Each structure stands twice: as structure tokens, then as C-alpha cells.
N, CA and C atoms as a LAMMPS dump frame, in Angstrom:
ITEM: TIMESTEP
0
ITEM: NUMBER OF ATOMS
273
ITEM: BOX BOUNDS ff ff ff
-5.0000000000000000e+02 5.0000000000000000e+02
-5.0000000000000000e+02 5.0000000000000000e+02
-5.0000000000000000e+02 5.0000000000000000e+02
ITEM: ATOMS id mol type element x y z
1 1 1 N -310.935 123.938 243.931
2 1 2 C -309.916 124.519 243.117
3 1 3 C -309.129 123.648 242.355
4 2 1 N -309.683 123.985 241.098
5 2 2 C -308.827 123.102 239.922
6 2 3 C -307.812 123.852 239.661
7 3 1 N -306.918 122.507 239.182
8 3 2 C -305.542 123.111 238.496
9 3 3 C -305.275 123.229 237.051
10 4 1 N -304.631 124.651 237.114
11 4 2 C -304.908 124.884 235.116
12 4 3 C -304.452 123.408 234.248
13 5 1 N -304.944 123.565 233.592
14 5 2 C -304.639 122.552 232.122
15 5 3 C -302.861 122.563 231.891
16 6 1 N -302.187 123.695 231.995
17 6 2 C -300.911 123.039 232.069
18 6 3 C -300.33 122.421 233.133
19 7 1 N -301.33 122.263 234.297
20 7 2 C -300.707 121.271 235.111
21 7 3 C -300.965 120.066 235.173
22 8 1 N -302.198 119.658 233.916
23 8 2 C -303.06 118.429 233.976
24 8 3 C -302.166 117.899 233.19
25 9 1 N -301.019 118.151 232.23
26 9 2 C -300.705 117.242 231.206
27 9 3 C -299.53 116.459 232.09
28 10 1 N -299.058 115.535 231.583
29 10 2 C -297.887 114.987 231.815
30 10 3 C -296.294 115.52 231.366
31 11 1 N -295.411 115.197 232.109
32 11 2 C -294.336 116.045 231.931
33 11 3 C -293.542 115.632 230.326
34 12 1 N -293.033 116.223 229.985
35 12 2 C -292.727 115.767 228.588
36 12 3 C -291.398 114.565 228.67
37 13 1 N -291.519 113.84 228.399
38 13 2 C -290.564 112.603 229.08
39 13 3 C -289.038 112.735 228.399
40 14 1 N -288.504 111.811 228.675
41 14 2 C -287.054 111.908 228.218
42 14 3 C -286.958 111.603 226.837
43 15 1 N -287.634 110.815 226.007
44 15 2 C -287.542 110.532 224.676
45 15 3 C -287.822 111.695 224.14
46 16 1 N -288.88 112.501 224.528
47 16 2 C -289.774 113.364 223.41
48 16 3 C -288.192 114.819 223.636
49 17 1 N -287.625 114.467 225.054
50 17 2 C -286.753 115.68 224.477
51 17 3 C -285.62 115.472 223.723
52 18 1 N -284.943 114.131 223.656
53 18 2 C -283.775 113.986 222.917
54 18 3 C -284.068 114.105 221.563
55 19 1 N -285.511 113.611 221.374
56 19 2 C -286.396 113.518 219.999
57 19 3 C -286.021 115.23 219.491
58 20 1 N -286.638 116.099 220.341
59 20 2 C -286.49 117.626 220.073
60 20 3 C -284.889 117.789 219.746
61 21 1 N -284.139 117.538 220.551
62 21 2 C -282.919 117.969 220.442
63 21 3 C -282.316 117.679 219.313
64 22 1 N -282.471 116.526 219.05
65 22 2 C -281.978 115.862 217.721
66 22 3 C -282.794 116.826 216.154
67 23 1 N -284.079 116.915 216.685
68 23 2 C -284.43 117.59 215.577
69 23 3 C -284.01 119.394 215.338
70 24 1 N -283.673 119.732 216.397
71 24 2 C -283.65 121.058 216.351
72 24 3 C -281.885 120.775 216.012
73 25 1 N -281.499 119.818 215.883
74 25 2 C -279.714 120.134 215.205
75 25 3 C -280.02 119.67 214.059
76 26 1 N -280.797 119.74 212.754
77 26 2 C -280.988 119.737 211.778
78 26 3 C -281.406 121.061 211.369
79 27 1 N -280.18 121.44 210.339
80 27 2 C -280.37 122.317 209.723
81 27 3 C -281.378 123.188 209.366
82 28 1 N -282.042 123.852 208.958
83 28 2 C -283.597 124.525 208.236
84 28 3 C -284.724 124.242 209.328
85 29 1 N -284.668 122.975 208.976
86 29 2 C -285.674 122.069 209.802
87 29 3 C -286.131 122.544 211.089
88 30 1 N -284.445 122.126 211.98
89 30 2 C -284.91 122.387 213.471
90 30 3 C -284.955 123.79 213.69
91 31 1 N -284.671 125.224 212.864
92 31 2 C -285.067 126.739 212.832
93 31 3 C -286.447 126.469 212.905
94 32 1 N -287.192 125.906 211.515
95 32 2 C -288.708 126.001 211.71
96 32 3 C -289.394 125.539 212.835
97 33 1 N -289.376 124.135 213.17
98 33 2 C -289.235 123.567 214.366
99 33 3 C -289.59 124.459 215.981
100 34 1 N -288.083 124.706 215.784
101 34 2 C -288.025 126.105 217.078
102 34 3 C -289.163 126.916 217.029
103 35 1 N -289.32 127.65 215.718
104 35 2 C -290.466 128.544 215.41
105 35 3 C -291.465 128.304 216.1
106 36 1 N -291.859 126.856 215.372
107 36 2 C -293.788 126.592 215.672
108 36 3 C -293.249 126 217.225
109 37 1 N -292.248 125.344 217.774
110 37 2 C -292.233 125.339 219.099
111 37 3 C -292.512 126.261 219.904
112 38 1 N -291.98 127.581 219.327
113 38 2 C -291.997 128.972 220.332
114 38 3 C -293.358 129.372 220.647
115 39 1 N -294.05 129.168 219.435
116 39 2 C -295.174 130.069 218.829
117 39 3 C -296.384 129.318 219.291
118 40 1 N -296.379 127.907 218.885
119 40 2 C -297.754 127.348 219.249
120 40 3 C -298.411 126.819 220.666
121 41 1 N -299.551 127.138 220.267
122 41 2 C -300.084 127.062 221.838
123 41 3 C -300.279 125.646 222.305
124 42 1 N -300.721 124.687 221.132
125 42 2 C -300.352 123.196 222.034
126 42 3 C -299.438 122.682 222.651
127 43 1 N -298.02 123.361 222.411
128 43 2 C -296.582 122.858 222.72
129 43 3 C -297.003 122.885 224.371
130 44 1 N -295.829 121.772 224.961
131 44 2 C -295.788 121.492 226.512
132 44 3 C -295.034 123.041 226.911
133 45 1 N -295.641 123.699 227.806
134 45 2 C -295.267 125.138 227.852
135 45 3 C -293.781 125.267 228.522
136 46 1 N -293.067 124.226 228.645
137 46 2 C -291.605 124.055 229.098
138 46 3 C -291.124 124.01 227.249
139 47 1 N -291.453 123.325 227.272
140 47 2 C -290.45 123.075 225.376
141 47 3 C -290.884 124.115 224.745
142 48 1 N -291.714 124.826 225.121
143 48 2 C -291.945 126.549 224.453
144 48 3 C -291.076 127.5 224.937
145 49 1 N -290.943 127.396 226.497
146 49 2 C -290.278 128.094 226.791
147 49 3 C -288.321 127.702 226.728
148 50 1 N -288.316 126.668 226.174
149 50 2 C -286.573 126.029 225.908
150 50 3 C -286.695 126.602 224.265
151 51 1 N -287.831 126.111 223.459
152 51 2 C -287.595 126.936 222.098
153 51 3 C -287.644 128.619 222.073
154 52 1 N -288.134 129.263 222.906
155 52 2 C -287.957 130.474 222.613
156 52 3 C -286.582 130.981 223.482
157 53 1 N -285.655 130.152 224.267
158 53 2 C -284.56 130.563 224.359
159 53 3 C -283.712 130.613 223.56
160 54 1 N -283.672 129.141 222.669
161 54 2 C -282.788 128.723 221.878
162 54 3 C -282.804 129.667 220.767
163 55 1 N -284.29 130.051 220.355
164 55 2 C -284.244 131.346 219.411
165 55 3 C -283.176 132.646 219.551
166 56 1 N -283.431 132.808 220.921
167 56 2 C -282.767 133.864 221.292
168 56 3 C -281.194 133.854 221.597
169 57 1 N -280.534 132.75 221.569
170 57 2 C -279.488 132.607 221.584
171 57 3 C -278.987 132.571 220.059
172 58 1 N -279.62 131.962 219.501
173 58 2 C -279.18 131.43 217.726
174 58 3 C -279.127 133.623 217.25
175 59 1 N -280.094 134.107 217.645
176 59 2 C -280.17 135.395 217.137
177 59 3 C -279.254 136.057 217.622
178 60 1 N -278.542 135.821 219.222
179 60 2 C -276.995 136.412 219.487
180 60 3 C -276.154 136.387 219.095
181 61 1 N -276.012 135 218.589
182 61 2 C -274.711 134.604 218.229
183 61 3 C -274.973 135.155 216.479
184 62 1 N -276.061 134.806 215.728
185 62 2 C -276.246 135.339 214.416
186 62 3 C -275.718 136.539 214.433
187 63 1 N -276.254 137.647 215.016
188 63 2 C -275.531 139.114 215.406
189 63 3 C -274.132 139.307 215.664
190 64 1 N -273.794 138.446 216.771
191 64 2 C -272.071 138.804 216.746
192 64 3 C -271.355 138.136 215.736
193 65 1 N -271.593 137.096 214.996
194 65 2 C -270.659 136.6 214.016
195 65 3 C -270.891 137.793 212.963
196 66 1 N -272.188 138.103 212.088
197 66 2 C -272.355 139.604 211.305
198 66 3 C -271.359 140.512 211.801
199 67 1 N -271.337 141.015 213.133
200 67 2 C -270.773 141.954 213.502
201 67 3 C -269.054 141.527 213.2
202 68 1 N -268.566 140.482 213.815
203 68 2 C -267.069 139.861 213.547
204 68 3 C -267.005 139.978 211.804
205 69 1 N -267.451 139.636 210.91
206 69 2 C -267.254 139.443 209.666
207 69 3 C -267.548 140.978 209.203
208 70 1 N -268.289 141.645 209.864
209 70 2 C -268.159 143.367 209.271
210 70 3 C -266.844 144.133 209.52
211 71 1 N -266.643 143.502 210.741
212 71 2 C -265.187 143.959 211.177
213 71 3 C -264.208 143.868 210.646
214 72 1 N -263.811 142.652 210.408
215 72 2 C -262.965 141.886 209.477
216 72 3 C -262.941 142.463 208.325
217 73 1 N -264.205 142.555 207.859
218 73 2 C -264.45 142.726 206.243
219 73 3 C -263.686 144.063 206.183
220 74 1 N -264.428 145.375 207.261
221 74 2 C -263.351 146.668 207.048
222 74 3 C -262.568 146.792 206.727
223 75 1 N -261.771 146.095 208.138
224 75 2 C -260.035 146.04 208.342
225 75 3 C -259.322 145.474 206.82
226 76 1 N -259.867 144.1 206.409
227 76 2 C -259.286 144.022 205.051
228 76 3 C -259.33 145.116 204.204
229 77 1 N -260.542 145.824 203.652
230 77 2 C -260.346 146.939 202.824
231 77 3 C -259.475 147.955 202.921
232 78 1 N -259.599 148.492 204.608
233 78 2 C -258.536 149.405 204.633
234 78 3 C -257.125 148.856 204.622
235 79 1 N -256.952 147.922 204.5
236 79 2 C -255.746 147.017 204.375
237 79 3 C -255.238 147.147 203.063
238 80 1 N -256.234 147.048 201.677
239 80 2 C -255.948 146.991 200.638
240 80 3 C -256.213 148.481 200.385
241 81 1 N -256.586 149.1 200.46
242 81 2 C -257.141 150.311 200.275
243 81 3 C -256.119 151.641 200.503
244 82 1 N -254.664 151.432 201.827
245 82 2 C -253.793 151.797 201.596
246 82 3 C -252.883 151.663 200.693
247 83 1 N -252.708 150.598 199.884
248 83 2 C -252.055 149.845 199.011
249 83 3 C -252.299 150.585 197.6
250 84 1 N -253.57 151.284 197.476
251 84 2 C -254.071 151.515 196.295
252 84 3 C -253.991 153.18 196.458
253 85 1 N -252.946 153.366 194.889
254 85 2 C -253.024 154.882 194.739
255 85 3 C -254.407 155.452 194.285
256 86 1 N -254.534 156.669 195.205
257 86 2 C -256.242 156.994 194.596
258 86 3 C -256.165 157.955 193.813
259 87 1 N -254.78 158.634 193.689
260 87 2 C -254.841 159.68 192.46
261 87 3 C -254.716 159.371 191.081
262 88 1 N -254.828 157.906 190.508
263 88 2 C -254.879 157.57 189.218
264 88 3 C -256.646 157.247 188.851
265 89 1 N -257.407 157.676 190.055
266 89 2 C -258.994 157.502 189.914
267 89 3 C -259.57 158.756 190.15
268 90 1 N -258.379 160.075 190.055
269 90 2 C -259.089 161.096 189.957
270 90 3 C -259.041 161.989 188.529
271 91 1 N -258.87 161.333 187.71
272 91 2 C -258.547 162.122 186.237
273 91 3 C -259.659 162.21 185.603
């Protein structure tokens, strides 16, 4: 019985992981590299899983930030809307 090709590759070294994490921290380039690592068939399977997990976490954080900004924005707008005399605009 022969091992699958994924098991024949040597494990990713510590240096490769450090470089991957440092590249991930560069704005825009890190995002592009995460997408490449997550979708490329030649990437180590462990690094691909890590990249997919990082992308999922980034999407969740992005959604929470957008939700937070929306709630704060509506709150600020509602606060200012109470101070406006809307009858002036009905003429």
C-alpha cells in the first residue's frame, strides 16, 4: 500500500511558517497571499487549511465591524434627527 502524495511531502518547517505569518501581516499583500495559499493545489495542505481559517476569521471580523459601524451610524443619525425641526422641510 502506497502513501498518498500529501504524506510524502516533508512537513512545513518553522522558518516557512514564520515567513508565512510575516507575509500575512502585510496589508493587502497578506490578503492576496492568503487567498492564493487557500486555493492553490500545490500548497501544503496544512498551510491551505490555515489560510482558509484565517480568511474565515477575517470575514467574521469584517462583518462585525460593519455591523458595529452601522449601529453607531444609525444611533448618531437618530440623535441628530431628534434635534431637527422637520416641519421646516414640509413647505
